[in-house]
N, C-alpha and C positions, 0 to 999 in steps of 0.2 A: 504493500500500500504506500501511496505517496504521502509525504509528510509536510509539504509546503506548496504554496502557489505563488508564482511570480507573474507579473503583468508588464507588458509594454504600457506606456502612459497614454499618449495622444492616440485616439482611434481604437483603443482596446479597453482601457479602464475608464477613461474620461472622454466625453464627447466635447472636444475643444474647438471644433471647426468653426462654429458660429462666431466666435470672437475674432478668429483670423479673417474670416470673410468680412466681418464688420469693418475691420481696420483697413484691409486692402481696398475694399470698395470705397471707403471714405477718402483714401489717398487718391484713388482714381478720380473721384468726383471733385476733389479740391483742385485738381489740375486739368479738369475738363478732358480727361482721357476716357476711352470706352470702359464701361463698367464690366469687370471680369465676372463671368457667371459663377455663382456659388459652387456648382458641381466641379468646375475646373479647379477652383481653389482647394476644395475639399480633397481632391485626388492628389494634391501636392503637399498636404499638411505633413505627412510622414517624411518628406524630403527636406523639410526645414524652411527657414525664412527666405533664403536665397531663391529657392525654387518657386515659392509663392510670389515673390517680388518680380521674378523674371516674367511672370505672366503679365504683370502690369507695365513692366519696363523692358520689353523684348529687344529694344534698340540700344540698350545700354549694357555693356559688358560687366559681369559681376566683379571684374578686377578694376573697374573704373572707380575713381574716387567719388563721383556723383552717385553711383550705385551704392557705395558704402554709406553715404549720407542718408539715402532713402532707407537702407537697411537699419541704420541706427535709429532713425525716426520711428520706424515700424516697431523695433524692439522696445524703445522707450514707452511708446503708447501701450504696447502689450503688457509690459511690466506694471504699468500704473493701473491698468484696467484688465486684469488677467482673467477674471471670472465673472464678467458681466452676464454672459449667457452659457458659459461652460458648466457642465454638470456630469455626474456619473451617468453612464449609459443606462437606459431603462432596464430595471431588473438587477443592476449591479449592486445596489445597496442591500437588497435581499441576499445576494450571494455572499457579500462580505460579512454580513451579520451571521449567516449560517456557518461560514468558515470560523469565525471567532467563537461561536457557541461550541464548536467542536475542537477548539484550541489548535486549529491549523493556522500557522502564521502565513501572512500574505505580504508581498512586497512588490517593488517596482525596479525594473532594469530598463533604463531609457537612454536615448541619445539626446534628450532635451537637456540644456544646461542646468546645472544644479540650482542656481539662483531662481530661475523661472519655475523649475520643478517644485522647489520648496514653497515659493509664493503661491503656486496653484494649489498644492496640497493643504497649505494653511488656510487659504480662502475657502476651501470646501470642507474644512475641519477633518481632514484625513491624515494630517501629519503625525498625530499621536497614535494613530491606529496602525500605520504602516510599519511593518517589522524591519524592513530594510529598503534603502533607496540607493541605487547605484547609478551614477551619472557619468558623462564623458570625462569630467575632471578627475574621477577616481581611478582611471585606468590609462594604460599606454595605448591600448587598442580597443576601439569601440565595436559594437555589433556591426558586421556579422562575425567578428572574432569572438570566441567564447570567453575571453578574459573577464568581461563584466559578469557573466553567468557564474563563473567559478568564484569570483569575489563575493557575489551575493550569497552563494552557498556557504562560503567560509564564514561570513557574518552570521548566518542563520545556524551554523554548526550542524548542517544537514548535507549529506552526500548529494551531489548534483543529480544522480540517477533516481533520487527519491523526491525530486521536485518537478512540478508541472510548470511549463512556461507558456503563456498565452500572448500572441502577437498578431499584428495585421499587416506585416511587411515581410518580404522574403528574407531580409537580413535577420529578423526576429527568429524565424524558423531555422535558418542556417546556424545561428548562434546557439539556439537551444539544442539542436541536433548534435552539434559539435561538442557540446558539454554533456551529452547523453541524458538530457532531460526529456520528459514526455511533453511533446509540443502540440499545441492546439492553435489552429489558424482561425483567427477571429474575422470571418468573412463579412461581418457587419461593419467593419471598420473602414479606414481610408485606404483601400487597396489601390496600388498603382494601376492605372488603366491598362497598361500593357500586360499585366500579370493576372487580369481577371478571368481570362478565357479558360485557363487550365490550372485550377487550384490544386489539383492532384500533383502537378509538377513541383510544387513546393515541398512535397514529401513530409508534410506534417503527420503526426500520429492520428490527428482527428481534425475535422473541419466543422465549424459551427456557424450558423447564420443569424443567431440572436443570443442574447444573454441567458434566456431560459434554457436553451439547449446546451449552452456552455455550462450552466449550473449542473444539469443532469450529467454531462460528461465528466466534470470534475468529481462529482460525488460518487461516480462509479470507481474512482481510483484513490480516494482518501479515506 
């Protein structure tokens, strides 16, 4: 039986897309640029701020100083208003409560910077419940490398093979598999468009399309 559950953050544990969409579209509107469709932004959330901003500023190189100013403006706005619309995915609160009742620790392994991750968890009152938080600053190699997964397991004092990892990006599943964790693909998340057609190619141990099914899958193994 598995002894802990780890989640990716954006698009797996917390539905954060609405806040990114709000900021990107406001930046477009302020400069009289075409408003980027919400779905297009949502598909780029897992790729980070640069990918989302490239939708709005396709004519500016990410290496350009002007692009960096837009990126900093975006990050400052997000940090100040990080959870206006962000919330746990529907059904996730029930899942976390059930894990805690069974004394199954849960935590997060994310490529989101620590400052933003901690701000988000604090805003949603999850910071004191989360057993471990591993961010890019904590490791030399981020996902898809398994280093963050091994570090989380070390903090939890649980063998990696006794942990479930849930994520919505190929790098999540790759990292989990490389660490010999039981991997679950959260197909309800922010899947990259190019990877939507053949989810089996990700080679996750299981695929779920909503949190209710995720809950059932987890509790078959804990």
